[in-house]
PDB file of N, CA, C and O in Angstrom:
ATOM      1  N   MET A   1      70.651 102.812 117.331  1.00  0.00           N
ATOM      2  CA  MET A   1      71.486 103.906 117.779  1.00  0.00           C
ATOM      3  C   MET A   1      72.081 103.543 119.138  1.00  0.00           C
ATOM      4  O   MET A   1      71.395 102.966 119.981  1.00  0.00           O
ATOM      5  N   ASP A   2      73.321 103.871 119.348  1.00  0.00           N
ATOM      6  CA  ASP A   2      74.009 103.642 120.606  1.00  0.00           C
ATOM      7  C   ASP A   2      73.375 104.524 121.683  1.00  0.00           C
ATOM      8  O   ASP A   2      73.259 105.735 121.497  1.00  0.00           O
ATOM      9  N   ASP A   3      72.960 103.927 122.815  1.00  0.00           N
ATOM     10  CA  ASP A   3      72.294 104.684 123.872  1.00  0.00           C
ATOM     11  C   ASP A   3      73.151 105.810 124.433  1.00  0.00           C
ATOM     12  O   ASP A   3      72.611 106.808 124.910  1.00  0.00           O
ATOM     13  N   THR A   4      74.468 105.677 124.388  1.00  0.00           N
ATOM     14  CA  THR A   4      75.320 106.736 124.915  1.00  0.00           C
ATOM     15  C   THR A   4      75.244 107.987 124.057  1.00  0.00           C
ATOM     16  O   THR A   4      75.496 109.085 124.553  1.00  0.00           O
ATOM     17  N   ASN A   5      74.901 107.848 122.780  1.00  0.00           N
ATOM     18  CA  ASN A   5      74.773 108.999 121.887  1.00  0.00           C
ATOM     19  C   ASN A   5      73.320 109.396 121.650  1.00  0.00           C
ATOM     20  O   ASN A   5      73.055 110.439 121.052  1.00  0.00           O
ATOM     21  N   ALA A   6      72.387 108.585 122.107  1.00  0.00           N
ATOM     22  CA  ALA A   6      70.971 108.894 121.927  1.00  0.00           C
ATOM     23  C   ALA A   6      70.632 110.111 122.786  1.00  0.00           C
ATOM     24  O   ALA A   6      71.147 110.247 123.896  1.00  0.00           O
ATOM     25  N   PRO A   7      69.781 110.987 122.289  1.00  0.00           N
ATOM     26  CA  PRO A   7      69.453 112.182 123.075  1.00  0.00           C
ATOM     27  C   PRO A   7      68.686 111.833 124.349  1.00  0.00           C
ATOM     28  O   PRO A   7      67.943 110.854 124.411  1.00  0.00           O
ATOM     29  N   PHE A   8      68.893 112.657 125.338  1.00  0.00           N
ATOM     30  CA  PHE A   8      68.147 112.587 126.594  1.00  0.00           C
ATOM     31  C   PHE A   8      66.826 113.302 126.328  1.00  0.00           C
ATOM     32  O   PHE A   8      66.822 114.473 125.946  1.00  0.00           O
ATOM     33  N   ILE A   9      65.718 112.616 126.525  1.00  0.00           N
ATOM     34  CA  ILE A   9      64.406 113.190 126.213  1.00  0.00           C
ATOM     35  C   ILE A   9      63.597 113.303 127.496  1.00  0.00           C
ATOM     36  O   ILE A   9      63.436 112.338 128.243  1.00  0.00           O
ATOM     37  N   ILE A  10      63.094 114.512 127.728  1.00  0.00           N
ATOM     38  CA  ILE A  10      62.202 114.759 128.849  1.00  0.00           C
ATOM     39  C   ILE A  10      60.795 114.803 128.266  1.00  0.00           C
ATOM     40  O   ILE A  10      60.474 115.664 127.446  1.00  0.00           O
ATOM     41  N   LEU A  11      59.969 113.871 128.697  1.00  0.00           N
ATOM     42  CA  LEU A  11      58.609 113.750 128.171  1.00  0.00           C
ATOM     43  C   LEU A  11      57.626 114.571 128.998  1.00  0.00           C
ATOM     44  O   LEU A  11      57.823 114.780 130.194  1.00  0.00           O
ATOM     45  N   GLY A  12      56.582 115.023 128.351  1.00  0.00           N
ATOM     46  CA  GLY A  12      55.557 115.821 129.014  1.00  0.00           C
ATOM     47  C   GLY A  12      54.509 115.004 129.725  1.00  0.00           C
ATOM     48  O   GLY A  12      53.360 115.427 129.848  1.00  0.00           O
ATOM     49  N   THR A  13      54.897 113.835 130.194  1.00  0.00           N
ATOM     50  CA  THR A  13      54.022 113.013 131.027  1.00  0.00           C
ATOM     51  C   THR A  13      54.775 112.680 132.302  1.00  0.00           C
ATOM     52  O   THR A  13      55.996 112.520 132.297  1.00  0.00           O
ATOM     53  N   THR A  14      54.043 112.579 133.373  1.00  0.00           N
ATOM     54  CA  THR A  14      54.686 112.276 134.645  1.00  0.00           C
ATOM     55  C   THR A  14      54.864 110.766 134.787  1.00  0.00           C
ATOM     56  O   THR A  14      54.338 109.985 133.995  1.00  0.00           O
ATOM     57  N   THR A  15      55.594 110.386 135.784  1.00  0.00           N
ATOM     58  CA  THR A  15      55.795 108.966 136.054  1.00  0.00           C
ATOM     59  C   THR A  15      54.492 108.307 136.500  1.00  0.00           C
ATOM     60  O   THR A  15      54.405 107.081 136.559  1.00  0.00           O
ATOM     61  N   LYS A  16      53.477 109.119 136.817  1.00  0.00           N
ATOM     62  CA  LYS A  16      52.146 108.608 137.179  1.00  0.00           C
ATOM     63  C   LYS A  16      51.194 108.665 135.990  1.00  0.00           C
ATOM     64  O   LYS A  16      49.981 108.531 136.150  1.00  0.00           O
ATOM     65  N   SER A  17      51.749 108.865 134.795  1.00  0.00           N
ATOM     66  CA  SER A  17      51.002 108.877 133.529  1.00  0.00           C
ATOM     67  C   SER A  17      49.998 110.018 133.394  1.00  0.00           C
ATOM     68  O   SER A  17      48.991 109.877 132.701  1.00  0.00           O
ATOM     69  N   THR A  18      50.264 111.143 134.051  1.00  0.00           N
ATOM     70  CA  THR A  18      49.421 112.316 133.858  1.00  0.00           C
ATOM     71  C   THR A  18      50.146 113.324 132.979  1.00  0.00           C
ATOM     72  O   THR A  18      51.376 113.336 132.919  1.00  0.00           O
ATOM     73  N   LYS A  19      49.385 114.163 132.302  1.00  0.00           N
ATOM     74  CA  LYS A  19      49.958 115.170 131.421  1.00  0.00           C
ATOM     75  C   LYS A  19      50.554 116.297 132.261  1.00  0.00           C
ATOM     76  O   LYS A  19      49.927 116.778 133.205  1.00  0.00           O
ATOM     77  N   PHE A  20      51.765 116.711 131.907  1.00  0.00           N
ATOM     78  CA  PHE A  20      52.433 117.786 132.633  1.00  0.00           C
ATOM     79  C   PHE A  20      51.887 119.129 132.165  1.00  0.00           C
ATOM     80  O   PHE A  20      51.680 119.336 130.969  1.00  0.00           O
ATOM     81  N   ARG A  21      51.657 120.026 133.087  1.00  0.00           N
ATOM     82  CA  ARG A  21      51.134 121.359 132.804  1.00  0.00           C
ATOM     83  C   ARG A  21      52.112 122.406 133.272  1.00  0.00           C
ATOM     84  O   ARG A  21      52.865 122.138 134.209  1.00  0.00           O
ATOM     85  N   PRO A  22      52.149 123.584 132.677  1.00  0.00           N
ATOM     86  CA  PRO A  22      51.276 124.101 131.629  1.00  0.00           C
ATOM     87  C   PRO A  22      51.613 123.480 130.282  1.00  0.00           C
ATOM     88  O   PRO A  22      52.668 122.868 130.120  1.00  0.00           O
ATOM     89  N   SER A  23      50.731 123.636 129.334  1.00  0.00           N
ATOM     90  CA  SER A  23      50.898 122.986 128.029  1.00  0.00           C
ATOM     91  C   SER A  23      52.127 123.488 127.278  1.00  0.00           C
ATOM     92  O   SER A  23      52.643 122.775 126.417  1.00  0.00           O
ATOM     93  N   ASP A  24      52.609 124.691 127.578  1.00  0.00           N
ATOM     94  CA  ASP A  24      53.793 125.229 126.890  1.00  0.00           C
ATOM     95  C   ASP A  24      55.080 125.034 127.686  1.00  0.00           C
ATOM     96  O   ASP A  24      56.057 125.751 127.472  1.00  0.00           O
ATOM     97  N   TRP A  25      55.083 124.071 128.599  1.00  0.00           N
ATOM     98  CA  TRP A  25      56.246 123.856 129.458  1.00  0.00           C
ATOM     99  C   TRP A  25      57.522 123.595 128.659  1.00  0.00           C
ATOM    100  O   TRP A  25      58.589 124.084 129.033  1.00  0.00           O
ATOM    101  N   ALA A  26      57.432 122.836 127.570  1.00  0.00           N
ATOM    102  CA  ALA A  26      58.631 122.483 126.792  1.00  0.00           C
ATOM    103  C   ALA A  26      59.249 123.729 126.162  1.00  0.00           C
ATOM    104  O   ALA A  26      60.470 123.887 126.153  1.00  0.00           O
ATOM    105  N   ASP A  27      58.406 124.603 125.640  1.00  0.00           N
ATOM    106  CA  ASP A  27      58.909 125.846 125.055  1.00  0.00           C
ATOM    107  C   ASP A  27      59.547 126.731 126.121  1.00  0.00           C
ATOM    108  O   ASP A  27      60.594 127.337 125.893  1.00  0.00           O
ATOM    109  N   ARG A  28      58.915 126.797 127.271  1.00  0.00           N
ATOM    110  CA  ARG A  28      59.460 127.610 128.370  1.00  0.00           C
ATOM    111  C   ARG A  28      60.823 127.083 128.828  1.00  0.00           C
ATOM    112  O   ARG A  28      61.766 127.849 129.024  1.00  0.00           O
ATOM    113  N   LEU A  29      60.903 125.773 128.990  1.00  0.00           N
ATOM    114  CA  LEU A  29      62.166 125.188 129.444  1.00  0.00           C
ATOM    115  C   LEU A  29      63.263 125.389 128.409  1.00  0.00           C
ATOM    116  O   LEU A  29      64.372 125.794 128.755  1.00  0.00           O
ATOM    117  N   ALA A  30      62.969 125.113 127.151  1.00  0.00           N
ATOM    118  CA  ALA A  30      63.977 125.277 126.101  1.00  0.00           C
ATOM    119  C   ALA A  30      64.370 126.738 125.917  1.00  0.00           C
ATOM    120  O   ALA A  30      65.494 127.028 125.506  1.00  0.00           O
ATOM    121  N   SER A  31      63.458 127.658 126.216  1.00  0.00           N
ATOM    122  CA  SER A  31      63.773 129.074 126.039  1.00  0.00           C
ATOM    123  C   SER A  31      64.836 129.561 127.018  1.00  0.00           C
ATOM    124  O   SER A  31      65.470 130.590 126.784  1.00  0.00           O
ATOM    125  N   VAL A  32      65.033 128.829 128.113  1.00  0.00           N
ATOM    126  CA  VAL A  32      66.097 129.173 129.059  1.00  0.00           C
ATOM    127  C   VAL A  32      67.454 129.126 128.361  1.00  0.00           C
ATOM    128  O   VAL A  32      68.372 129.858 128.732  1.00  0.00           O
ATOM    129  N   PHE A  33      67.580 128.268 127.351  1.00  0.00           N
ATOM    130  CA  PHE A  33      68.845 128.073 126.634  1.00  0.00           C
ATOM    131  C   PHE A  33      68.843 128.745 125.259  1.00  0.00           C
ATOM    132  O   PHE A  33      69.787 128.581 124.486  1.00  0.00           O
ATOM    133  N   ALA A  34      67.782 129.500 124.954  1.00  0.00           N
ATOM    134  CA  ALA A  34      67.617 130.103 123.629  1.00  0.00           C
ATOM    135  C   ALA A  34      68.204 131.507 123.567  1.00  0.00           C
ATOM    136  O   ALA A  34      68.512 132.125 124.586  1.00  0.00           O
ATOM    137  N   MET A  35      68.345 131.983 122.345  1.00  0.00           N
ATOM    138  CA  MET A  35      68.769 133.355 122.068  1.00  0.00           C
ATOM    139  C   MET A  35      67.626 134.037 121.315  1.00  0.00           C
ATOM    140  O   MET A  35      66.924 133.399 120.530  1.00  0.00           O
ATOM    141  N   ILE A  36      67.448 135.314 121.555  1.00  0.00           N
ATOM    142  CA  ILE A  36      66.469 136.095 120.819  1.00  0.00           C
ATOM    143  C   ILE A  36      67.232 136.907 119.780  1.00  0.00           C
ATOM    144  O   ILE A  36      68.157 137.645 120.120  1.00  0.00           O
ATOM    145  N   ASP A  37      66.841 136.770 118.499  1.00  0.00           N
ATOM    146  CA  ASP A  37      67.558 137.485 117.440  1.00  0.00           C
ATOM    147  C   ASP A  37      67.049 138.929 117.323  1.00  0.00           C
ATOM    148  O   ASP A  37      66.068 139.289 117.974  1.00  0.00           O
ATOM    149  N   PRO A  38      67.704 139.755 116.502  1.00  0.00           N
ATOM    150  CA  PRO A  38      67.303 141.159 116.371  1.00  0.00           C
ATOM    151  C   PRO A  38      65.858 141.354 115.894  1.00  0.00           C
ATOM    152  O   PRO A  38      65.278 142.418 116.112  1.00  0.00           O
ATOM    153  N   ASN A  39      65.281 140.354 115.255  1.00  0.00           N
ATOM    154  CA  ASN A  39      63.895 140.439 114.803  1.00  0.00           C
ATOM    155  C   ASN A  39      62.920 139.884 115.844  1.00  0.00           C
ATOM    156  O   ASN A  39      61.751 139.636 115.548  1.00  0.00           O
ATOM    157  N   ASN A  40      63.420 139.695 117.063  1.00  0.00           N
ATOM    158  CA  ASN A  40      62.627 139.214 118.195  1.00  0.00           C
ATOM    159  C   ASN A  40      62.101 137.793 117.995  1.00  0.00           C
ATOM    160  O   ASN A  40      61.028 137.447 118.489  1.00  0.00           O
ATOM    161  N   ARG A  41      62.859 136.975 117.270  1.00  0.00           N
ATOM    162  CA  ARG A  41      62.512 135.558 117.085  1.00  0.00           C
ATOM    163  C   ARG A  41      63.371 134.711 118.008  1.00  0.00           C
ATOM    164  O   ARG A  41      64.545 135.002 118.238  1.00  0.00           O
ATOM    165  N   THR A  42      62.767 133.670 118.523  1.00  0.00           N
ATOM    166  CA  THR A  42      63.485 132.751 119.415  1.00  0.00           C
ATOM    167  C   THR A  42      64.275 131.757 118.584  1.00  0.00           C
ATOM    168  O   THR A  42      63.729 131.089 117.706  1.00  0.00           O
ATOM    169  N   ASN A  43      65.561 131.667 118.871  1.00  0.00           N
ATOM    170  CA  ASN A  43      66.432 130.671 118.242  1.00  0.00           C
ATOM    171  C   ASN A  43      66.868 129.705 119.339  1.00  0.00           C
ATOM    172  O   ASN A  43      67.701 130.027 120.185  1.00  0.00           O
ATOM    173  N   TYR A  44      66.275 128.507 119.297  1.00  0.00           N
ATOM    174  CA  TYR A  44      66.585 127.527 120.328  1.00  0.00           C
ATOM    175  C   TYR A  44      68.006 127.006 120.165  1.00  0.00           C
ATOM    176  O   TYR A  44      68.543 126.938 119.060  1.00  0.00           O
ATOM    177  N   SER A  45      68.590 126.646 121.283  1.00  0.00           N
ATOM    178  CA  SER A  45      69.921 126.054 121.299  1.00  0.00           C
ATOM    179  C   SER A  45      69.911 124.740 120.518  1.00  0.00           C
ATOM    180  O   SER A  45      68.921 124.009 120.548  1.00  0.00           O
ATOM    181  N   PRO A  46      71.005 124.438 119.821  1.00  0.00           N
ATOM    182  CA  PRO A  46      71.060 123.133 119.149  1.00  0.00           C
ATOM    183  C   PRO A  46      71.128 121.976 120.155  1.00  0.00           C
ATOM    184  O   PRO A  46      70.954 120.816 119.780  1.00  0.00           O
ATOM    185  N   TYR A  47      71.377 122.289 121.413  1.00  0.00           N
ATOM    186  CA  TYR A  47      71.470 121.266 122.452  1.00  0.00           C
ATOM    187  C   TYR A  47      70.144 120.992 123.154  1.00  0.00           C
ATOM    188  O   TYR A  47      69.955 119.908 123.707  1.00  0.00           O
ATOM    189  N   VAL A  48      69.223 121.958 123.141  1.00  0.00           N
ATOM    190  CA  VAL A  48      67.961 121.842 123.882  1.00  0.00           C
ATOM    191  C   VAL A  48      66.824 122.299 122.974  1.00  0.00           C
ATOM    192  O   VAL A  48      66.669 123.493 122.715  1.00  0.00           O
ATOM    193  N   GLN A  49      66.034 121.346 122.495  1.00  0.00           N
ATOM    194  CA  GLN A  49      64.981 121.633 121.512  1.00  0.00           C
ATOM    195  C   GLN A  49      63.616 121.160 122.009  1.00  0.00           C
ATOM    196  O   GLN A  49      63.468 120.012 122.427  1.00  0.00           O
ATOM    197  N   PRO A  50      62.614 122.052 121.963  1.00  0.00           N
ATOM    198  CA  PRO A  50      61.261 121.585 122.258  1.00  0.00           C
ATOM    199  C   PRO A  50      60.701 120.896 121.017  1.00  0.00           C
ATOM    200  O   PRO A  50      60.991 121.298 119.891  1.00  0.00           O
ATOM    201  N   THR A  51      59.914 119.878 121.226  1.00  0.00           N
ATOM    202  CA  THR A  51      59.323 119.155 120.097  1.00  0.00           C
ATOM    203  C   THR A  51      58.091 118.393 120.570  1.00  0.00           C
ATOM    204  O   THR A  51      57.760 118.396 121.756  1.00  0.00           O
ATOM    205  N   THR A  52      57.424 117.748 119.636  1.00  0.00           N
ATOM    206  CA  THR A  52      56.305 116.876 119.950  1.00  0.00           C
ATOM    207  C   THR A  52      56.618 115.494 119.401  1.00  0.00           C
ATOM    208  O   THR A  52      56.923 115.345 118.218  1.00  0.00           O
ATOM    209  N   LEU A  53      56.541 114.485 120.256  1.00  0.00           N
ATOM    210  CA  LEU A  53      56.771 113.096 119.859  1.00  0.00           C
ATOM    211  C   LEU A  53      55.531 112.289 120.199  1.00  0.00           C
ATOM    212  O   LEU A  53      55.113 112.232 121.356  1.00  0.00           O
ATOM    213  N   ASP A  54      54.955 111.678 119.203  1.00  0.00           N
ATOM    214  CA  ASP A  54      53.740 110.876 119.402  1.00  0.00           C
ATOM    215  C   ASP A  54      52.653 111.651 120.146  1.00  0.00           C
ATOM    216  O   ASP A  54      51.954 111.096 120.993  1.00  0.00           O
ATOM    217  N   GLY A  55      52.517 112.942 119.820  1.00  0.00           N
ATOM    218  CA  GLY A  55      51.492 113.774 120.426  1.00  0.00           C
ATOM    219  C   GLY A  55      51.811 114.294 121.820  1.00  0.00           C
ATOM    220  O   GLY A  55      50.962 114.921 122.454  1.00  0.00           O
ATOM    221  N   ILE A  56      53.016 114.045 122.301  1.00  0.00           N
ATOM    222  CA  ILE A  56      53.424 114.469 123.641  1.00  0.00           C
ATOM    223  C   ILE A  56      54.502 115.537 123.517  1.00  0.00           C
ATOM    224  O   ILE A  56      55.501 115.341 122.825  1.00  0.00           O
ATOM    225  N   ARG A  57      54.297 116.673 124.191  1.00  0.00           N
ATOM    226  CA  ARG A  57      55.325 117.710 124.204  1.00  0.00           C
ATOM    227  C   ARG A  57      56.541 117.183 124.955  1.00  0.00           C
ATOM    228  O   ARG A  57      56.412 116.545 126.000  1.00  0.00           O
ATOM    229  N   CYS A  58      57.726 117.457 124.409  1.00  0.00           N
ATOM    230  CA  CYS A  58      58.976 116.946 124.960  1.00  0.00           C
ATOM    231  C   CYS A  58      60.073 117.986 124.802  1.00  0.00           C
ATOM    232  O   CYS A  58      59.940 118.951 124.051  1.00  0.00           O
ATOM    233  N   VAL A  59      61.143 117.766 125.518  1.00  0.00           N
ATOM    234  CA  VAL A  59      62.378 118.511 125.307  1.00  0.00           C
ATOM    235  C   VAL A  59      63.447 117.484 124.995  1.00  0.00           C
ATOM    236  O   VAL A  59      63.674 116.549 125.762  1.00  0.00           O
ATOM    237  N   VAL A  60      64.104 117.670 123.854  1.00  0.00           N
ATOM    238  CA  VAL A  60      65.171 116.772 123.426  1.00  0.00           C
ATOM    239  C   VAL A  60      66.497 117.445 123.744  1.00  0.00           C
ATOM    240  O   VAL A  60      66.764 118.560 123.296  1.00  0.00           O
ATOM    241  N   VAL A  61      67.319 116.760 124.516  1.00  0.00           N
ATOM    242  CA  VAL A  61      68.596 117.307 124.960  1.00  0.00           C
ATOM    243  C   VAL A  61      69.727 116.506 124.322  1.00  0.00           C
ATOM    244  O   VAL A  61      69.843 115.299 124.533  1.00  0.00           O
ATOM    245  N   ASN A  62      70.552 117.188 123.546  1.00  0.00           N
ATOM    246  CA  ASN A  62      71.726 116.565 122.954  1.00  0.00           C
ATOM    247  C   ASN A  62      72.721 116.290 124.080  1.00  0.00           C
ATOM    248  O   ASN A  62      73.042 117.189 124.857  1.00  0.00           O
ATOM    249  N   LYS A  63      73.204 115.066 124.171  1.00  0.00           N
ATOM    250  CA  LYS A  63      74.104 114.707 125.272  1.00  0.00           C
ATOM    251  C   LYS A  63      75.465 115.399 125.191  1.00  0.00           C
ATOM    252  O   LYS A  63      76.246 115.321 126.140  1.00  0.00           O
ATOM    253  N   LYS A  64      75.763 116.065 124.090  1.00  0.00           N
ATOM    254  CA  LYS A  64      76.996 116.859 124.009  1.00  0.00           C
ATOM    255  C   LYS A  64      76.954 118.011 125.002  1.00  0.00           C
ATOM    256  O   LYS A  64      77.997 118.539 125.390  1.00  0.00           O
ATOM    257  N   LEU A  65      75.748 118.404 125.417  1.00  0.00           N
ATOM    258  CA  LEU A  65      75.613 119.465 126.412  1.00  0.00           C
ATOM    259  C   LEU A  65      76.287 119.071 127.717  1.00  0.00           C
ATOM    260  O   LEU A  65      76.811 119.925 128.433  1.00  0.00           O
ATOM    261  N   LYS A  66      76.275 117.786 128.025  1.00  0.00           N
ATOM    262  CA  LYS A  66      76.883 117.294 129.268  1.00  0.00           C
ATOM    263  C   LYS A  66      78.368 117.639 129.333  1.00  0.00           C
ATOM    264  O   LYS A  66      78.882 117.970 130.402  1.00  0.00           O
ATOM    265  N   ALA A  67      79.060 117.562 128.197  1.00  0.00           N
ATOM    266  CA  ALA A  67      80.487 117.885 128.158  1.00  0.00           C
ATOM    267  C   ALA A  67      80.726 119.394 128.083  1.00  0.00           C
ATOM    268  O   ALA A  67      81.650 119.916 128.707  1.00  0.00           O
ATOM    269  N   SER A  68      79.886 120.086 127.317  1.00  0.00           N
ATOM    270  CA  SER A  68      80.115 121.516 127.124  1.00  0.00           C
ATOM    271  C   SER A  68      79.597 122.367 128.273  1.00  0.00           C
ATOM    272  O   SER A  68      80.164 123.422 128.556  1.00  0.00           O
ATOM    273  N   ASP A  69      78.530 121.934 128.944  1.00  0.00           N
ATOM    274  CA  ASP A  69      77.977 122.682 130.071  1.00  0.00           C
ATOM    275  C   ASP A  69      77.312 121.719 131.055  1.00  0.00           C
ATOM    276  O   ASP A  69      76.088 121.581 131.071  1.00  0.00           O
ATOM    277  N   PRO A  70      78.132 121.053 131.878  1.00  0.00           N
ATOM    278  CA  PRO A  70      77.589 120.047 132.793  1.00  0.00           C
ATOM    279  C   PRO A  70      76.570 120.602 133.780  1.00  0.00           C
ATOM    280  O   PRO A  70      75.675 119.873 134.207  1.00  0.00           O
ATOM    281  N   ILE A  71      76.682 121.863 134.150  1.00  0.00           N
ATOM    282  CA  ILE A  71      75.718 122.456 135.078  1.00  0.00           C
ATOM    283  C   ILE A  71      74.350 122.563 134.411  1.00  0.00           C
ATOM    284  O   ILE A  71      73.332 122.264 135.035  1.00  0.00           O
ATOM    285  N   ALA A  72      74.318 122.984 133.162  1.00  0.00           N
ATOM    286  CA  ALA A  72      73.058 123.078 132.424  1.00  0.00           C
ATOM    287  C   ALA A  72      72.437 121.695 132.252  1.00  0.00           C
ATOM    288  O   ALA A  72      71.227 121.525 132.402  1.00  0.00           O
ATOM    289  N   TYR A  73      73.267 120.717 131.939  1.00  0.00           N
ATOM    290  CA  TYR A  73      72.768 119.345 131.767  1.00  0.00           C
ATOM    291  C   TYR A  73      72.157 118.836 133.069  1.00  0.00           C
ATOM    292  O   TYR A  73      71.087 118.227 133.063  1.00  0.00           O
ATOM    293  N   ARG A  74      72.832 119.085 134.170  1.00  0.00           N
ATOM    294  CA  ARG A  74      72.321 118.648 135.476  1.00  0.00           C
ATOM    295  C   ARG A  74      71.031 119.386 135.821  1.00  0.00           C
ATOM    296  O   ARG A  74      70.130 118.799 136.420  1.00  0.00           O
ATOM    297  N   PHE A  75      70.927 120.667 135.452  1.00  0.00           N
ATOM    298  CA  PHE A  75      69.704 121.430 135.670  1.00  0.00           C
ATOM    299  C   PHE A  75      68.520 120.747 134.978  1.00  0.00           C
ATOM    300  O   PHE A  75      67.444 120.620 135.564  1.00  0.00           O
ATOM    301  N   LEU A  76      68.719 120.313 133.743  1.00  0.00           N
ATOM    302  CA  LEU A  76      67.651 119.646 132.997  1.00  0.00           C
ATOM    303  C   LEU A  76      67.289 118.305 133.633  1.00  0.00           C
ATOM    304  O   LEU A  76      66.112 117.955 133.723  1.00  0.00           O
ATOM    305  N   GLN A  77      68.290 117.565 134.066  1.00  0.00           N
ATOM    306  CA  GLN A  77      68.022 116.307 134.763  1.00  0.00           C
ATOM    307  C   GLN A  77      67.223 116.560 136.044  1.00  0.00           C
ATOM    308  O   GLN A  77      66.258 115.852 136.333  1.00  0.00           O
ATOM    309  N   SER A  78      67.628 117.561 136.795  1.00  0.00           N
ATOM    310  CA  SER A  78      66.948 117.891 138.049  1.00  0.00           C
ATOM    311  C   SER A  78      65.520 118.351 137.805  1.00  0.00           C
ATOM    312  O   SER A  78      64.618 118.012 138.571  1.00  0.00           O
ATOM    313  N   PHE A  79      65.307 119.124 136.739  1.00  0.00           N
ATOM    314  CA  PHE A  79      63.961 119.567 136.388  1.00  0.00           C
ATOM    315  C   PHE A  79      63.053 118.356 136.190  1.00  0.00           C
ATOM    316  O   PHE A  79      61.941 118.309 136.716  1.00  0.00           O
ATOM    317  N   ALA A  80      63.533 117.391 135.435  1.00  0.00           N
ATOM    318  CA  ALA A  80      62.746 116.182 135.182  1.00  0.00           C
ATOM    319  C   ALA A  80      62.488 115.412 136.481  1.00  0.00           C
ATOM    320  O   ALA A  80      61.374 114.944 136.716  1.00  0.00           O
ATOM    321  N   GLU A  81      63.493 115.285 137.300  1.00  0.00           N
ATOM    322  CA  GLU A  81      63.349 114.552 138.560  1.00  0.00           C
ATOM    323  C   GLU A  81      62.383 115.244 139.512  1.00  0.00           C
ATOM    324  O   GLU A  81      61.492 114.601 140.068  1.00  0.00           O
ATOM    325  N   ARG A  82      62.552 116.556 139.704  1.00  0.00           N
ATOM    326  CA  ARG A  82      61.703 117.309 140.634  1.00  0.00           C
ATOM    327  C   ARG A  82      60.235 117.277 140.228  1.00  0.00           C
ATOM    328  O   ARG A  82      59.346 117.245 141.079  1.00  0.00           O
ATOM    329  N   ASN A  83      59.990 117.286 138.924  1.00  0.00           N
ATOM    330  CA  ASN A  83      58.619 117.304 138.425  1.00  0.00           C
ATOM    331  C   ASN A  83      58.090 115.909 138.093  1.00  0.00           C
ATOM    332  O   ASN A  83      57.005 115.762 137.531  1.00  0.00           O
ATOM    333  N   GLU A  84      58.865 114.898 138.446  1.00  0.00           N
ATOM    334  CA  GLU A  84      58.503 113.495 138.232  1.00  0.00           C
ATOM    335  C   GLU A  84      58.097 113.220 136.788  1.00  0.00           C
ATOM    336  O   GLU A  84      57.104 112.543 136.520  1.00  0.00           O
ATOM    337  N   LEU A  85      58.894 113.764 135.860  1.00  0.00           N
ATOM    338  CA  LEU A  85      58.622 113.572 134.439  1.00  0.00           C
ATOM    339  C   LEU A  85      59.279 112.299 133.920  1.00  0.00           C
ATOM    340  O   LEU A  85      60.379 111.931 134.334  1.00  0.00           O
ATOM    341  N   ALA A  86      58.594 111.653 133.024  1.00  0.00           N
ATOM    342  CA  ALA A  86      59.156 110.474 132.370  1.00  0.00           C
ATOM    343  C   ALA A  86      60.300 110.924 131.468  1.00  0.00           C
ATOM    344  O   ALA A  86      60.252 112.011 130.892  1.00  0.00           O
ATOM    345  N   THR A  87      61.321 110.091 131.347  1.00  0.00           N
ATOM    346  CA  THR A  87      62.466 110.405 130.490  1.00  0.00           C
ATOM    347  C   THR A  87      62.850 109.184 129.672  1.00  0.00           C
ATOM    348  O   THR A  87      62.472 108.054 129.980  1.00  0.00           O
ATOM    349  N   GLU A  88      63.611 109.448 128.621  1.00  0.00           N
ATOM    350  CA  GLU A  88      64.219 108.390 127.824  1.00  0.00           C
ATOM    351  C   GLU A  88      65.708 108.677 127.705  1.00  0.00           C
ATOM    352  O   GLU A  88      66.120 109.832 127.596  1.00  0.00           O
ATOM    353  N   ASN A  89      66.499 107.636 127.727  1.00  0.00           N
ATOM    354  CA  ASN A  89      67.953 107.723 127.571  1.00  0.00           C
ATOM    355  C   ASN A  89      68.612 108.587 128.652  1.00  0.00           C
ATOM    356  O   ASN A  89      69.608 109.263 128.396  1.00  0.00           O
ATOM    357  N   ALA A  90      68.050 108.557 129.845  1.00  0.00           N
ATOM    358  CA  ALA A  90      68.643 109.320 130.951  1.00  0.00           C
ATOM    359  C   ALA A  90      69.930 108.648 131.411  1.00  0.00           C
ATOM    360  O   ALA A  90      70.117 107.443 131.242  1.00  0.00           O
ATOM    361  N   ASP A  91      70.790 109.436 131.983  1.00  0.00           N
ATOM    362  CA  ASP A  91      72.057 108.916 132.526  1.00  0.00           C
ATOM    363  C   ASP A  91      71.832 108.292 133.892  1.00  0.00           C
ATOM    364  O   ASP A  91      72.777 107.800 134.509  1.00  0.00           O
TER     365      ASP A  91
END
């Protein structure tokens, strides 16, 4: 896959190889971009999805968000930087 189109992934481990807390951090972060439907269910944005990769909680960010909402994309980058989280395919 071309790295320019590969999703930006924020991993739930720090650059010092410790687990990031709280354990539901990925859901909390992705919920900032989510909508709540009339049945009170969370519908995550197609651009920002919480997931688990190899047993590690992560947030997968579609790089199309950078074009559609650069402020939101920068917020996610800053979140990872401030919390010293490991990332993949960062800009």
